[in-house]
Residue, then its C-alpha position, 0 to 999 in steps of 0.5 A: m500500500v502506498a503511503k499518502l504524501p503531504d500536499q506540496s503546492a498546486e492547491d493554491y493555483q486557480r483552475g482557470l485553464g479550460t479544455r480549449q485553452v489547454q489544447m491551444l496552449a499545446i498547439g501554440g507552444t509548438i508553433g513559433t519563430g522556429l517555424f515561421l523564420g528558422a525554417g527559411e534558413n534551414i530550407a536554404k541549407a538542406g532543401p526538401s530533406l528538411i521535412l525528414t528532419y522535422a519528422v524525426a524530431g517530432l517523433a522524438l518529442f512525441f515520446v518525451m511528451r508521452a513520458l511527461g503525460e504518464l508522470l502528469t497522470y500519476r500526480r500533479a506537480e508544482g512546476g511540472f517536470a521540475g517537480y518530477a526531477r526533484e522526486f525521482l532524481g533528487p533535490f539538486w535536479g529539481y533545482a537545476t531543472t527549475w532554473t535552467y527552464w527559467i533561463i531558457w525562456v527568459t533568453t528566448g523571450m528576449a529574442e521574441l521581443t526583438a523579433a516583434g520590433k522588427y516585424i512592426q518596422k515593416w509597416w512603420p519603419g520609423v518606430e524603433q525596435w525597442q519601442t515596440a519591444l517595450v510596449a509588447l512586454v508591458v501589455l503581456f506583463v499586465v495580462n499575466l498579472i490579472s489572471v490565468k484565465l485572461f492569460g489562457e484566453l489571450e494565448f488561445w486567440f494567439a494560437m488560433i491566428k497561427v493555426a488559421a494562417i497555416v491552414m490557409m497556406i496549405l489550402v491555398g498551396l493545394g489550390v495552386l498545385v491542383f488548379g494551377f492558378s496564381d503567379a506560381g501556377d506554371t512552376a508549382g508541382v510536387g516535382n519541386l520536392w526532388d527535381h532540383g538536386g534531389v531530396f538531399p541536394e546538399g547532402a545528408g550532412a547538411t540535413i543533419m546540421t539543421l537539427q539544432m534549429v529544428m529542435f528549437a522549433y519544437l521548444g514549447v511543446e512541454l508547456v503542457g506540463v507547466t500548465a497542468s497545475e492550473a488546468k481543469d480536469p487534467e486527468k482528461n485534458i492533458p492526455r487528450a492534448i498529448n495524443a493530438l500532437p502527432v496530427r498537429f506535427a504532421l499538419f503544421y510542420l510537415g504539411s505546411l513545409l511539403v506544400i510550400l516546397a512543392v509550390v516554390p522550389w527550395t532554391a528560391f529560399k534564403g536565410g533570414a526570410s520567412p518561407f511563408v512570406l516568400a511563398f505568398d509573394q510567389i503566389g501573388i496574393p494581394g497583401g499576402a506578405d502583410i498577412v503573414n507578417f501579422v501572423v509571425l508577429t502574433a507568433a512572437l508575442s505568443s511565444c513571449n506570452a506563454g513561454g517568456l512570462y507564464s512558464t518562467s513565472r511558474m518556474l520561479r514560484t516552484a523555486g520559492v515553494n521547494g526551497d530552491g530560491p527565496k521563499v517569497l517567490g512562492r507567494l500568490n495573490g488573491r487571484g492565484v497569480p505569482v505576482l512577484t515572479v511575473v515581475i522578476s521575469a519581465l524585468v529580466m526580459g526587459i534587458g532585451v528591450v535595452v539591447n535589441a537596437v544593437v543586437p548583432e546579426k548572429a544574435f538570433e542563432y546564438i540565442t536559439s542554440v543556447s535555448t536548444g541546449g537547455a531544452l535538450l537538458v530539460w527533455t532528458v530530465i523528463l525521460v530519466a525521471h520517467m524511467v525511475y518512476r516506471r521502475r518504482s511503480a513496477a516494484g509496487e512502491l508507487p501507483r500505476a499511472p492510467y496514461r502510459m508511455p508506449w514501449a518504455p524503456y526502449t523508446s526512452w533510450a532511443v530518444l536519449a541517444f537521439f538527443a546525444f546526437v543532436t548535441v554533437t551537431i551543435a558542437w560541430e559548427a562554430d556558430t552554434r558551438i557557443a551554446l555549449y560554452v554558455m551551458a557549461a558556464w550556466g552549469a557552473l553557476v547552478v552548482v555554485g547556487w546550489l551550495f547556498v540553497r541546499r539546506s532549504s531544498q532538502e527540507a522541501r515538501v513532496p506533492v501528493p499522488l494525483a489519485e490520492e489527492s482526488t480521493s481525499a478531496 
């Protein structure tokens, strides 16, 4: 018989996220600048073979999410996967995961704010980047302070805009391919996927080297785990959102890229340009570039909203509750919002507002490589924590979760090997290798910080298993 464990945390959060909001958070978390901007540079590097890279990476991330889903249905955790790292890998890994995930999204949020400033300049060239970035940060900051329900509603509509844009792109592209209308009708055709040098026009090596940016494009899929503490009926909503991921990956990533590369030959793409904007320009839709510019603007704001402010503030709150940081970080206001942690994350992200006017050309690539390095660590922690949980549940020490990861632990080992391979590709190129240096420095900082918080971390409470919490409620 499993002993009942004291509750940790989630009881103070308000269950403000409904089914449609959790579903859209799962979608919105996987559609951002990595697809809308990063795909253009990757197409220029690898051609049509980029689609295969997205497929392999998507499969790996689906298994990560199945592992996380099993843990989430075992019990709700303060801070999501950081809570599982603490329980199954030890206090240090809970602490390290919390702060690593925080820094990942803070730096990514800076990049998204800078991107928003660049998008606005397409319409109003006289507006300085820092002005747009500041306004966007303030608006999102206020929204996150009001309530989780308002945050969820804003993110729902952000995600809807992105989804509608991709679906429209696919439908228009299919119309061009089938009926031959538009300016691109004469050159469009599925033959573009292999007629210009084959599927691997630059060789398999070039395809492999796109993995870093492709993995960055999937950063945010794990946000479902962060929202679990504030989701209504998580036992049903979380598995439902995760099970739908393969369809979403196939539609939003593979489907959109297949159509774009069939309509426009890969040789027409270049780094620094959105493939969606280029495709609409080639098709000749009036105002198409403006429409897509609006979409990529909302994508940047969505990423900054969901990842930059929401998830970072919840991770900081976890640090306060678990003793991984000052206890004051764990406070909530009357609406169940961790105000102080939202303020701290916004202030740190504000550094990006100050410096975005002088960001060098390589800044986006540097930031995404650092974010990818941190994300690989977080995803690895999820898999390893799940493997420990499986061993303990098989031994009868913990309850068996109703939602299971298929073919574990073999799938876990396969994905871990894939992550190791991606890390090698990051180390291979000088422009991305900097991520490993930054992560090494960050690791040293985390270890030093641990020396100061170790005592309070060891005294942290452990959350209640979901099944028992529900029974006792």
